[in-house]
TORKOL-4160 file (C-alpha; in steps of 0.2 Angstrom, whole numbers, padded with zeros to 4 digits, m for minus):
451
<pt num="1" X="0000" Y="0000" Z="m0001"/>
<pt num="2" X="0008" Y="0016" Z="m0005"/>
<pt num="3" X="0003" Y="0032" Z="m0003"/>
<pt num="4" X="0009" Y="0050" Z="m0003"/>
<pt num="5" X="0004" Y="0066" Z="0006"/>
<pt num="6" X="0001" Y="0083" Z="0000"/>
<pt num="7" X="0006" Y="0077" Z="m0015"/>
<pt num="8" X="0002" Y="0091" Z="m0030"/>
<pt num="9" X="m0003" Y="0085" Z="m0047"/>
<pt num="10" X="0002" Y="0099" Z="m0060"/>
<pt num="11" X="m0013" Y="0102" Z="m0073"/>
<pt num="12" X="m0002" Y="0106" Z="m0087"/>
<pt num="13" X="0003" Y="0088" Z="m0096"/>
<pt num="14" X="0015" Y="0088" Z="m0111"/>
<pt num="15" X="0015" Y="0079" Z="m0125"/>
<pt num="16" X="0032" Y="0077" Z="m0135"/>
<pt num="17" X="0032" Y="0078" Z="m0154"/>
<pt num="18" X="0047" Y="0075" Z="m0165"/>
<pt num="19" X="0048" Y="0080" Z="m0184"/>
<pt num="20" X="0053" Y="0069" Z="m0195"/>
<pt num="21" X="0059" Y="0071" Z="m0214"/>
<pt num="22" X="0063" Y="0057" Z="m0224"/>
<pt num="23" X="0073" Y="0055" Z="m0238"/>
<pt num="24" X="0070" Y="0063" Z="m0254"/>
<pt num="25" X="0054" Y="0075" Z="m0246"/>
<pt num="26" X="0051" Y="0087" Z="m0258"/>
<pt num="27" X="0051" Y="0106" Z="m0253"/>
<pt num="28" X="0032" Y="0109" Z="m0252"/>
<pt num="29" X="0029" Y="0093" Z="m0243"/>
<pt num="30" X="0021" Y="0094" Z="m0225"/>
<pt num="31" X="0033" Y="0084" Z="m0212"/>
<pt num="32" X="0027" Y="0069" Z="m0205"/>
<pt num="33" X="0025" Y="0070" Z="m0187"/>
<pt num="34" X="0023" Y="0056" Z="m0171"/>
<pt num="35" X="0015" Y="0060" Z="m0156"/>
<pt num="36" X="0020" Y="0049" Z="m0140"/>
<pt num="37" X="0005" Y="0052" Z="m0127"/>
<pt num="38" X="0002" Y="0043" Z="m0110"/>
<pt num="39" X="0000" Y="0024" Z="m0109"/>
<pt num="40" X="m0013" Y="0017" Z="m0098"/>
<pt num="41" X="m0003" Y="0020" Z="m0084"/>
<pt num="42" X="m0001" Y="0037" Z="m0085"/>
<pt num="43" X="m0019" Y="0041" Z="m0091"/>
<pt num="44" X="m0025" Y="0031" Z="m0074"/>
<pt num="45" X="m0018" Y="0045" Z="m0062"/>
<pt num="46" X="m0018" Y="0060" Z="m0075"/>
<pt num="47" X="m0036" Y="0057" Z="m0080"/>
<pt num="48" X="m0044" Y="0046" Z="m0066"/>
<pt num="49" X="m0061" Y="0041" Z="m0072"/>
<pt num="50" X="m0077" Y="0034" Z="m0062"/>
<pt num="51" X="m0075" Y="0015" Z="m0062"/>
<pt num="52" X="m0086" Y="0006" Z="m0075"/>
<pt num="53" X="m0092" Y="m0009" Z="m0062"/>
<pt num="54" X="m0097" Y="m0025" Z="m0072"/>
<pt num="55" X="m0104" Y="m0030" Z="m0056"/>
<pt num="56" X="m0117" Y="m0023" Z="m0046"/>
<pt num="57" X="m0114" Y="m0034" Z="m0031"/>
<pt num="58" X="m0099" Y="m0029" Z="m0017"/>
<pt num="59" X="m0085" Y="m0039" Z="m0017"/>
<pt num="60" X="m0081" Y="m0033" Z="m0001"/>
<pt num="61" X="m0067" Y="m0020" Z="0005"/>
<pt num="62" X="m0049" Y="m0027" Z="m0005"/>
<pt num="63" X="m0061" Y="m0042" Z="m0011"/>
<pt num="64" X="m0062" Y="m0048" Z="0005"/>
<pt num="65" X="m0081" Y="m0054" Z="0003"/>
<pt num="66" X="m0084" Y="m0053" Z="0023"/>
<pt num="67" X="m0079" Y="m0035" Z="0023"/>
<pt num="68" X="m0096" Y="m0027" Z="0014"/>
<pt num="69" X="m0098" Y="m0019" Z="0028"/>
<pt num="70" X="m0090" Y="m0015" Z="0047"/>
<pt num="71" X="m0100" Y="m0030" Z="0052"/>
<pt num="72" X="m0089" Y="m0041" Z="0043"/>
<pt num="73" X="m0074" Y="m0038" Z="0054"/>
<pt num="74" X="m0079" Y="m0051" Z="0068"/>
<pt num="75" X="m0083" Y="m0063" Z="0054"/>
<pt num="76" X="m0066" Y="m0062" Z="0046"/>
<pt num="77" X="m0059" Y="m0061" Z="0065"/>
<pt num="78" X="m0068" Y="m0078" Z="0071"/>
<pt num="79" X="m0064" Y="m0084" Z="0054"/>
<pt num="80" X="m0046" Y="m0080" Z="0058"/>
<pt num="81" X="m0045" Y="m0085" Z="0074"/>
<pt num="82" X="m0052" Y="m0103" Z="0072"/>
<pt num="83" X="m0041" Y="m0107" Z="0059"/>
<pt num="84" X="m0028" Y="m0102" Z="0071"/>
<pt num="85" X="m0031" Y="m0112" Z="0084"/>
<pt num="86" X="m0034" Y="m0129" Z="0074"/>
<pt num="87" X="m0016" Y="m0125" Z="0067"/>
<pt num="88" X="m0010" Y="m0124" Z="0086"/>
<pt num="89" X="m0021" Y="m0141" Z="0089"/>
<pt num="90" X="m0012" Y="m0148" Z="0075"/>
<pt num="91" X="0004" Y="m0145" Z="0079"/>
<pt num="92" X="0004" Y="m0149" Z="0099"/>
<pt num="93" X="m0003" Y="m0166" Z="0092"/>
<pt num="94" X="0010" Y="m0168" Z="0075"/>
<pt num="95" X="0026" Y="m0179" Z="0078"/>
<pt num="96" X="0033" Y="m0174" Z="0063"/>
<pt num="97" X="0046" Y="m0163" Z="0067"/>
<pt num="98" X="0049" Y="m0158" Z="0050"/>
<pt num="99" X="0032" Y="m0151" Z="0047"/>
<pt num="100" X="0033" Y="m0140" Z="0064"/>
<pt num="101" X="0042" Y="m0125" Z="0056"/>
<pt num="102" X="0029" Y="m0123" Z="0041"/>
<pt num="103" X="0014" Y="m0125" Z="0052"/>
<pt num="104" X="0020" Y="m0110" Z="0063"/>
<pt num="105" X="0024" Y="m0100" Z="0046"/>
<pt num="106" X="0005" Y="m0106" Z="0041"/>
<pt num="107" X="0000" Y="m0099" Z="0059"/>
<pt num="108" X="0006" Y="m0082" Z="0057"/>
<pt num="109" X="0001" Y="m0081" Z="0038"/>
<pt num="110" X="m0016" Y="m0084" Z="0046"/>
<pt num="111" X="m0017" Y="m0071" Z="0059"/>
<pt num="112" X="m0006" Y="m0059" Z="0050"/>
<pt num="113" X="m0018" Y="m0058" Z="0036"/>
<pt num="114" X="m0032" Y="m0052" Z="0047"/>
<pt num="115" X="m0020" Y="m0042" Z="0058"/>
<pt num="116" X="m0013" Y="m0030" Z="0044"/>
<pt num="117" X="m0025" Y="m0028" Z="0035"/>
<pt num="118" X="m0037" Y="m0021" Z="0049"/>
<pt num="119" X="m0022" Y="m0010" Z="0057"/>
<pt num="120" X="m0022" Y="m0002" Z="0039"/>
<pt num="121" X="m0041" Y="0002" Z="0039"/>
<pt num="122" X="m0039" Y="0006" Z="0058"/>
<pt num="123" X="m0029" Y="0021" Z="0051"/>
<pt num="124" X="m0036" Y="0025" Z="0034"/>
<pt num="125" X="m0052" Y="0023" Z="0029"/>
<pt num="126" X="m0065" Y="0038" Z="0028"/>
<pt num="127" X="m0081" Y="0030" Z="0041"/>
<pt num="128" X="m0078" Y="0029" Z="0058"/>
<pt num="129" X="m0088" Y="0013" Z="0060"/>
<pt num="130" X="m0076" Y="0006" Z="0049"/>
<pt num="131" X="m0060" Y="0011" Z="0058"/>
<pt num="132" X="m0068" Y="0006" Z="0075"/>
<pt num="133" X="m0072" Y="m0010" Z="0070"/>
<pt num="134" X="m0055" Y="m0014" Z="0061"/>
<pt num="135" X="m0045" Y="m0007" Z="0080"/>
<pt num="136" X="m0056" Y="m0021" Z="0089"/>
<pt num="137" X="m0051" Y="m0036" Z="0075"/>
<pt num="138" X="m0031" Y="m0028" Z="0076"/>
<pt num="139" X="m0032" Y="m0027" Z="0094"/>
<pt num="140" X="m0040" Y="m0044" Z="0098"/>
<pt num="141" X="m0027" Y="m0053" Z="0085"/>
<pt num="142" X="m0014" Y="m0045" Z="0094"/>
<pt num="143" X="m0021" Y="m0052" Z="0112"/>
<pt num="144" X="m0020" Y="m0068" Z="0105"/>
<pt num="145" X="m0003" Y="m0066" Z="0097"/>
<pt num="146" X="0004" Y="m0062" Z="0115"/>
<pt num="147" X="m0005" Y="m0078" Z="0122"/>
<pt num="148" X="0003" Y="m0088" Z="0108"/>
<pt num="149" X="0020" Y="m0082" Z="0112"/>
<pt num="150" X="0017" Y="m0088" Z="0131"/>
<pt num="151" X="0013" Y="m0105" Z="0126"/>
<pt num="152" X="0024" Y="m0117" Z="0134"/>
<pt num="153" X="0018" Y="m0132" Z="0124"/>
<pt num="154" X="0022" Y="m0122" Z="0108"/>
<pt num="155" X="0038" Y="m0115" Z="0113"/>
<pt num="156" X="0044" Y="m0132" Z="0119"/>
<pt num="157" X="0038" Y="m0141" Z="0103"/>
<pt num="158" X="0049" Y="m0129" Z="0093"/>
<pt num="159" X="0066" Y="m0129" Z="0103"/>
<pt num="160" X="0064" Y="m0147" Z="0101"/>
<pt num="161" X="0061" Y="m0146" Z="0083"/>
<pt num="162" X="0079" Y="m0135" Z="0081"/>
<pt num="163" X="0089" Y="m0142" Z="0096"/>
<pt num="164" X="0087" Y="m0160" Z="0088"/>
<pt num="165" X="0084" Y="m0159" Z="0068"/>
<pt num="166" X="0090" Y="m0143" Z="0064"/>
<pt num="167" X="0104" Y="m0152" Z="0053"/>
<pt num="168" X="0091" Y="m0158" Z="0041"/>
<pt num="169" X="0082" Y="m0141" Z="0038"/>
<pt num="170" X="0088" Y="m0129" Z="0023"/>
<pt num="171" X="0094" Y="m0112" Z="0027"/>
<pt num="172" X="0079" Y="m0102" Z="0025"/>
<pt num="173" X="0069" Y="m0114" Z="0037"/>
<pt num="174" X="0082" Y="m0112" Z="0050"/>
<pt num="175" X="0081" Y="m0094" Z="0049"/>
<pt num="176" X="0062" Y="m0094" Z="0052"/>
<pt num="177" X="0064" Y="m0108" Z="0065"/>
<pt num="178" X="0077" Y="m0097" Z="0075"/>
<pt num="179" X="0066" Y="m0079" Z="0072"/>
<pt num="180" X="0049" Y="m0090" Z="0080"/>
<pt num="181" X="0059" Y="m0094" Z="0095"/>
<pt num="182" X="0066" Y="m0076" Z="0098"/>
<pt num="183" X="0049" Y="m0071" Z="0098"/>
<pt num="184" X="0044" Y="m0084" Z="0113"/>
<pt num="185" X="0060" Y="m0078" Z="0121"/>
<pt num="186" X="0056" Y="m0057" Z="0120"/>
<pt num="187" X="0039" Y="m0064" Z="0127"/>
<pt num="188" X="0047" Y="m0070" Z="0144"/>
<pt num="189" X="0043" Y="m0089" Z="0139"/>
<pt num="190" X="0055" Y="m0094" Z="0153"/>
<pt num="191" X="0044" Y="m0086" Z="0166"/>
<pt num="192" X="0031" Y="m0095" Z="0179"/>
<pt num="193" X="0012" Y="m0095" Z="0173"/>
<pt num="194" X="0009" Y="m0080" Z="0184"/>
<pt num="195" X="0022" Y="m0069" Z="0175"/>
<pt num="196" X="0018" Y="m0075" Z="0158"/>
<pt num="197" X="0000" Y="m0070" Z="0162"/>
<pt num="198" X="0006" Y="m0053" Z="0168"/>
<pt num="199" X="0016" Y="m0049" Z="0152"/>
<pt num="200" X="0002" Y="m0052" Z="0141"/>
<pt num="201" X="m0010" Y="m0039" Z="0151"/>
<pt num="202" X="0005" Y="m0026" Z="0151"/>
<pt num="203" X="0009" Y="m0031" Z="0132"/>
<pt num="204" X="m0012" Y="m0028" Z="0128"/>
<pt num="205" X="m0011" Y="m0012" Z="0138"/>
<pt num="206" X="0003" Y="m0004" Z="0128"/>
<pt num="207" X="m0005" Y="m0010" Z="0112"/>
<pt num="208" X="m0021" Y="0000" Z="0116"/>
<pt num="209" X="m0014" Y="0015" Z="0125"/>
<pt num="210" X="0000" Y="0016" Z="0109"/>
<pt num="211" X="m0013" Y="0014" Z="0096"/>
<pt num="212" X="m0024" Y="0029" Z="0104"/>
<pt num="213" X="m0010" Y="0039" Z="0107"/>
<pt num="214" X="m0004" Y="0039" Z="0090"/>
<pt num="215" X="m0021" Y="0042" Z="0082"/>
<pt num="216" X="m0024" Y="0057" Z="0093"/>
<pt num="217" X="m0008" Y="0064" Z="0087"/>
<pt num="218" X="m0012" Y="0064" Z="0069"/>
<pt num="219" X="m0028" Y="0074" Z="0075"/>
<pt num="220" X="m0031" Y="0091" Z="0070"/>
<pt num="221" X="m0031" Y="0106" Z="0082"/>
<pt num="222" X="m0045" Y="0116" Z="0085"/>
<pt num="223" X="m0042" Y="0136" Z="0087"/>
<pt num="224" X="m0056" Y="0148" Z="0091"/>
<pt num="225" X="m0056" Y="0161" Z="0077"/>
<pt num="226" X="m0052" Y="0176" Z="0089"/>
<pt num="227" X="m0036" Y="0167" Z="0094"/>
<pt num="228" X="m0030" Y="0167" Z="0075"/>
<pt num="229" X="m0020" Y="0182" Z="0068"/>
<pt num="230" X="m0030" Y="0190" Z="0056"/>
<pt num="231" X="m0019" Y="0189" Z="0041"/>
<pt num="232" X="m0016" Y="0172" Z="0042"/>
<pt num="233" X="m0036" Y="0166" Z="0046"/>
<pt num="234" X="m0039" Y="0165" Z="0028"/>
<pt num="235" X="m0027" Y="0149" Z="0027"/>
<pt num="236" X="m0036" Y="0139" Z="0039"/>
<pt num="237" X="m0053" Y="0128" Z="0036"/>
<pt num="238" X="m0066" Y="0135" Z="0047"/>
<pt num="239" X="m0077" Y="0124" Z="0056"/>
<pt num="240" X="m0090" Y="0133" Z="0066"/>
<pt num="241" X="m0081" Y="0145" Z="0078"/>
<pt num="242" X="m0064" Y="0137" Z="0077"/>
<pt num="243" X="m0052" Y="0136" Z="0063"/>
<pt num="244" X="m0043" Y="0120" Z="0060"/>
<pt num="245" X="m0024" Y="0118" Z="0060"/>
<pt num="246" X="m0019" Y="0102" Z="0051"/>
<pt num="247" X="m0005" Y="0106" Z="0043"/>
<pt num="248" X="0012" Y="0113" Z="0048"/>
<pt num="249" X="0015" Y="0125" Z="0033"/>
<pt num="250" X="0035" Y="0123" Z="0036"/>
<pt num="251" X="0034" Y="0128" Z="0015"/>
<pt num="252" X="0026" Y="0143" Z="0017"/>
<pt num="253" X="0033" Y="0161" Z="0012"/>
<pt num="254" X="0025" Y="0167" Z="0027"/>
<pt num="255" X="0036" Y="0167" Z="0043"/>
<pt num="256" X="0020" Y="0171" Z="0053"/>
<pt num="257" X="0010" Y="0157" Z="0047"/>
<pt num="258" X="0024" Y="0144" Z="0048"/>
<pt num="259" X="0026" Y="0150" Z="0068"/>
<pt num="260" X="0009" Y="0151" Z="0072"/>
<pt num="261" X="0005" Y="0134" Z="0064"/>
<pt num="262" X="0020" Y="0125" Z="0072"/>
<pt num="263" X="0018" Y="0131" Z="0088"/>
<pt num="264" X="m0002" Y="0128" Z="0089"/>
<pt num="265" X="m0001" Y="0109" Z="0080"/>
<pt num="266" X="0015" Y="0104" Z="0090"/>
<pt num="267" X="0006" Y="0112" Z="0108"/>
<pt num="268" X="0009" Y="0099" Z="0120"/>
<pt num="269" X="m0009" Y="0092" Z="0125"/>
<pt num="270" X="m0011" Y="0087" Z="0143"/>
<pt num="271" X="m0020" Y="0070" Z="0139"/>
<pt num="272" X="m0009" Y="0065" Z="0126"/>
<pt num="273" X="0004" Y="0068" Z="0138"/>
<pt num="274" X="m0004" Y="0058" Z="0151"/>
<pt num="275" X="m0008" Y="0043" Z="0139"/>
<pt num="276" X="0011" Y="0045" Z="0137"/>
<pt num="277" X="0017" Y="0042" Z="0154"/>
<pt num="278" X="0006" Y="0028" Z="0156"/>
<pt num="279" X="0013" Y="0020" Z="0140"/>
<pt num="280" X="0030" Y="0023" Z="0145"/>
<pt num="281" X="0026" Y="0015" Z="0164"/>
<pt num="282" X="0017" Y="m0001" Z="0156"/>
<pt num="283" X="0031" Y="m0003" Z="0141"/>
<pt num="284" X="0045" Y="m0002" Z="0157"/>
<pt num="285" X="0036" Y="m0013" Z="0168"/>
<pt num="286" X="0033" Y="m0024" Z="0153"/>
<pt num="287" X="0052" Y="m0026" Z="0149"/>
<pt num="288" X="0055" Y="m0029" Z="0168"/>
<pt num="289" X="0045" Y="m0044" Z="0169"/>
<pt num="290" X="0052" Y="m0052" Z="0154"/>
<pt num="291" X="0070" Y="m0050" Z="0164"/>
<pt num="292" X="0077" Y="m0032" Z="0154"/>
<pt num="293" X="0081" Y="m0017" Z="0163"/>
<pt num="294" X="0073" Y="m0005" Z="0151"/>
<pt num="295" X="0060" Y="m0007" Z="0137"/>
<pt num="296" X="0074" Y="m0002" Z="0125"/>
<pt num="297" X="0084" Y="m0016" Z="0129"/>
<pt num="298" X="0070" Y="m0028" Z="0124"/>
<pt num="299" X="0067" Y="m0017" Z="0108"/>
<pt num="300" X="0084" Y="m0018" Z="0102"/>
<pt num="301" X="0088" Y="m0036" Z="0109"/>
<pt num="302" X="0092" Y="m0045" Z="0091"/>
<pt num="303" X="0095" Y="m0030" Z="0080"/>
<pt num="304" X="0110" Y="m0023" Z="0071"/>
<pt num="305" X="0114" Y="m0011" Z="0087"/>
<pt num="306" X="0111" Y="m0023" Z="0100"/>
<pt num="307" X="0110" Y="m0011" Z="0114"/>
<pt num="308" X="0104" Y="0006" Z="0121"/>
<pt num="309" X="0123" Y="0011" Z="0124"/>
<pt num="310" X="0127" Y="0008" Z="0106"/>
<pt num="311" X="0113" Y="0018" Z="0100"/>
<pt num="312" X="0120" Y="0031" Z="0111"/>
<pt num="313" X="0137" Y="0030" Z="0106"/>
<pt num="314" X="0132" Y="0032" Z="0087"/>
<pt num="315" X="0121" Y="0046" Z="0091"/>
<pt num="316" X="0136" Y="0056" Z="0100"/>
<pt num="317" X="0149" Y="0051" Z="0088"/>
<pt num="318" X="0136" Y="0056" Z="0072"/>
<pt num="319" X="0133" Y="0073" Z="0082"/>
<pt num="320" X="0153" Y="0076" Z="0084"/>
<pt num="321" X="0157" Y="0073" Z="0067"/>
<pt num="322" X="0141" Y="0083" Z="0060"/>
<pt num="323" X="0143" Y="0098" Z="0070"/>
<pt num="324" X="0155" Y="0109" Z="0060"/>
<pt num="325" X="0145" Y="0106" Z="0043"/>
<pt num="326" X="0130" Y="0108" Z="0052"/>
<pt num="327" X="0134" Y="0124" Z="0060"/>
<pt num="328" X="0139" Y="0132" Z="0042"/>
<pt num="329" X="0123" Y="0126" Z="0035"/>
<pt num="330" X="0114" Y="0136" Z="0049"/>
<pt num="331" X="0124" Y="0150" Z="0045"/>
<pt num="332" X="0121" Y="0150" Z="0026"/>
<pt num="333" X="0102" Y="0149" Z="0030"/>
<pt num="334" X="0102" Y="0163" Z="0044"/>
<pt num="335" X="0111" Y="0174" Z="0031"/>
<pt num="336" X="0097" Y="0168" Z="0016"/>
<pt num="337" X="0084" Y="0173" Z="0030"/>
<pt num="338" X="0092" Y="0191" Z="0035"/>
<pt num="339" X="0093" Y="0195" Z="0016"/>
<pt num="340" X="0074" Y="0188" Z="0012"/>
<pt num="341" X="0068" Y="0198" Z="0028"/>
<pt num="342" X="0076" Y="0215" Z="0024"/>
<pt num="343" X="0081" Y="0216" Z="0043"/>
<pt num="344" X="0062" Y="0218" Z="0048"/>
<pt num="345" X="0059" Y="0203" Z="0056"/>
<pt num="346" X="0069" Y="0193" Z="0067"/>
<pt num="347" X="0087" Y="0184" Z="0057"/>
<pt num="348" X="0086" Y="0171" Z="0071"/>
<pt num="349" X="0084" Y="0153" Z="0063"/>
<pt num="350" X="0068" Y="0145" Z="0073"/>
<pt num="351" X="0063" Y="0128" Z="0069"/>
<pt num="352" X="0047" Y="0133" Z="0059"/>
<pt num="353" X="0061" Y="0140" Z="0047"/>
<pt num="354" X="0072" Y="0126" Z="0044"/>
<pt num="355" X="0062" Y="0117" Z="0030"/>
<pt num="356" X="0058" Y="0133" Z="0021"/>
<pt num="357" X="0075" Y="0141" Z="0021"/>
<pt num="358" X="0085" Y="0124" Z="0016"/>
<pt num="359" X="0071" Y="0122" Z="0000"/>
<pt num="360" X="0076" Y="0141" Z="m0005"/>
<pt num="361" X="0096" Y="0138" Z="m0002"/>
<pt num="362" X="0093" Y="0124" Z="m0013"/>
<pt num="363" X="0083" Y="0132" Z="m0028"/>
<pt num="364" X="0095" Y="0146" Z="m0027"/>
<pt num="365" X="0113" Y="0136" Z="m0028"/>
<pt num="366" X="0103" Y="0126" Z="m0041"/>
<pt num="367" X="0095" Y="0140" Z="m0052"/>
<pt num="368" X="0080" Y="0128" Z="m0050"/>
<pt num="369" X="0063" Y="0131" Z="m0045"/>
<pt num="370" X="0053" Y="0120" Z="m0040"/>
<pt num="371" X="0036" Y="0126" Z="m0045"/>
<pt num="372" X="0043" Y="0126" Z="m0064"/>
<pt num="373" X="0051" Y="0109" Z="m0063"/>
<pt num="374" X="0032" Y="0102" Z="m0056"/>
<pt num="375" X="0025" Y="0105" Z="m0074"/>
<pt num="376" X="0036" Y="0090" Z="m0079"/>
<pt num="377" X="0032" Y="0078" Z="m0066"/>
<pt num="378" X="0013" Y="0075" Z="m0066"/>
<pt num="379" X="0009" Y="0060" Z="m0056"/>
<pt num="380" X="0005" Y="0051" Z="m0072"/>
<pt num="381" X="0023" Y="0054" Z="m0078"/>
<pt num="382" X="0032" Y="0048" Z="m0062"/>
<pt num="383" X="0022" Y="0033" Z="m0060"/>
<pt num="384" X="0028" Y="0028" Z="m0078"/>
<pt num="385" X="0045" Y="0031" Z="m0073"/>
<pt num="386" X="0043" Y="0021" Z="m0058"/>
<pt num="387" X="0037" Y="0008" Z="m0071"/>
<pt num="388" X="0051" Y="0009" Z="m0083"/>
<pt num="389" X="0064" Y="0007" Z="m0068"/>
<pt num="390" X="0055" Y="m0007" Z="m0063"/>
<pt num="391" X="0053" Y="m0017" Z="m0080"/>
<pt num="392" X="0072" Y="m0014" Z="m0082"/>
<pt num="393" X="0080" Y="m0019" Z="m0065"/>
<pt num="394" X="0065" Y="m0035" Z="m0063"/>
<pt num="395" X="0056" Y="m0036" Z="m0078"/>
<pt num="396" X="0041" Y="m0030" Z="m0068"/>
<pt num="397" X="0028" Y="m0021" Z="m0076"/>
<pt num="398" X="0013" Y="m0010" Z="m0068"/>
<pt num="399" X="m0003" Y="m0011" Z="m0076"/>
<pt num="400" X="m0020" Y="m0003" Z="m0069"/>
<pt num="401" X="m0034" Y="m0014" Z="m0066"/>
<pt num="402" X="m0053" Y="m0011" Z="m0065"/>
<pt num="403" X="m0058" Y="m0012" Z="m0046"/>
<pt num="404" X="m0075" Y="m0021" Z="m0044"/>
<pt num="405" X="m0088" Y="m0015" Z="m0033"/>
<pt num="406" X="m0086" Y="m0014" Z="m0014"/>
<pt num="407" X="m0067" Y="m0016" Z="m0016"/>
<pt num="408" X="m0060" Y="0002" Z="m0013"/>
<pt num="409" X="m0062" Y="0014" Z="0002"/>
<pt num="410" X="m0061" Y="0031" Z="m0009"/>
<pt num="411" X="m0064" Y="0035" Z="m0025"/>
<pt num="412" X="m0046" Y="0042" Z="m0031"/>
<pt num="413" X="m0038" Y="0026" Z="m0025"/>
<pt num="414" X="m0030" Y="0016" Z="m0040"/>
<pt num="415" X="m0029" Y="m0002" Z="m0039"/>
<pt num="416" X="m0012" Y="m0009" Z="m0049"/>
<pt num="417" X="m0008" Y="m0025" Z="m0056"/>
<pt num="418" X="0010" Y="m0031" Z="m0054"/>
<pt num="419" X="0016" Y="m0042" Z="m0068"/>
<pt num="420" X="0033" Y="m0051" Z="m0070"/>
<pt num="421" X="0038" Y="m0056" Z="m0089"/>
<pt num="422" X="0039" Y="m0075" Z="m0083"/>
<pt num="423" X="0030" Y="m0077" Z="m0067"/>
<pt num="424" X="0015" Y="m0068" Z="m0074"/>
<pt num="425" X="0002" Y="m0058" Z="m0060"/>
<pt num="426" X="0014" Y="m0057" Z="m0043"/>
<pt num="427" X="m0001" Y="m0046" Z="m0033"/>
<pt num="428" X="m0009" Y="m0028" Z="m0033"/>
<pt num="429" X="m0005" Y="m0013" Z="m0026"/>
<pt num="430" X="m0016" Y="0000" Z="m0022"/>
<pt num="431" X="m0012" Y="0018" Z="m0021"/>
<pt num="432" X="m0020" Y="0030" Z="m0008"/>
<pt num="433" X="m0010" Y="0045" Z="m0013"/>
<pt num="434" X="m0020" Y="0058" Z="m0008"/>
<pt num="435" X="m0025" Y="0069" Z="0009"/>
<pt num="436" X="m0043" Y="0067" Z="0016"/>
<pt num="437" X="m0050" Y="0069" Z="0033"/>
<pt num="438" X="m0045" Y="0054" Z="0047"/>
<pt num="439" X="m0032" Y="0048" Z="0037"/>
<pt num="440" X="m0014" Y="0046" Z="0042"/>
<pt num="441" X="m0003" Y="0061" Z="0040"/>
<pt num="442" X="0013" Y="0053" Z="0036"/>
<pt num="443" X="0019" Y="0043" Z="0021"/>
<pt num="444" X="0019" Y="0026" Z="0024"/>
<pt num="445" X="0016" Y="0008" Z="0016"/>
<pt num="446" X="0005" Y="m0007" Z="0022"/>
<pt num="447" X="0008" Y="m0025" Z="0018"/>
<pt num="448" X="m0011" Y="m0030" Z="0018"/>
<pt num="449" X="m0007" Y="m0049" Z="0013"/>
<pt num="450" X="0010" Y="m0057" Z="0010"/>
<pt num="451" X="0016" Y="m0070" Z="0003"/>
């Protein structure tokens, strides 16, 4: 799932014409012309048309037939959990160790197919009822996973398989088995039943509080009209007696607008600070239950950096190396601000100034204007460029596909088929590029269903 925030698509599209004169062409003869127009991919993004639905019957969100409405999340959740339970029972009964790792992998796929889709819908769907239903499903699956990660019988079967039969596994199977075992260890499988139960409770609390905190962090800030400076009121959407501040305006030429939006949008909110304190405390207790001094130690175990001390050393070293060039760049930006302001406003570089003057410095040094360049980068031509790269490197082509009724969650979403020249259709990408209310405010991608 790909999405770009605030992507501005130029309305000016360019068609390239080449005049070719053949040999022996007479002076009065008209030259021949070749016109290259948009491919079907470029046209789908530059000139999006309403979908022509061949069926009046909804296939459900992403083609999942249970998701024709928000009530379907309950059905999808129950179906996934029932299948997962069956896999667990079989794994506990099976005696053929060579099949255990594959069953764990199948179990993971079953749960992720439900959890990943739910997490995406929770963060992006335009209907609140869908978002709420998806959140319930996402939390239910997460709770089930944490219970599995503290299931000692499952752990013992996997550990026995790795200990006694690892020599018969290929490298990929070994790696998968070790990753599953690592998950068990991270969840305190070595603890007694009381502590394992405590871990599940703390992990579930952390997931719920973390999800709520993240969602609230992206909400717009409502400011009374009389608290908004007159010169910049028109820049914000009005809702009743308030203006809605939903972006930082860091690219704006107006210093007043940048400052007001920055201070308002990022102003601490008491409820959020309280939620963050609870989240930090829950994570700290969770880490200590499973034998780690801090949550950072638990989160970094098994990663490239390994420990919080290594992270701190890296950051301090990077700060030392970058201090001199950073100060040099800051002087350049401060001088640019001074010249830009004509000494009428503060020359001090503020946090809301950095992005604007960095962009200005780049455009001036390269003698390029981003607005003039954007004329050549319509969304369709960018997608065609990506398609050319994918074809050259991987033999993969992106092709627009007509979505069926109920498959998409917004009218401006584009469905693309991913085709390999030898292997055929690999899967689909849904491109949700444009901003709307109650949608995650950052560039991101989601795996809806892996392979």
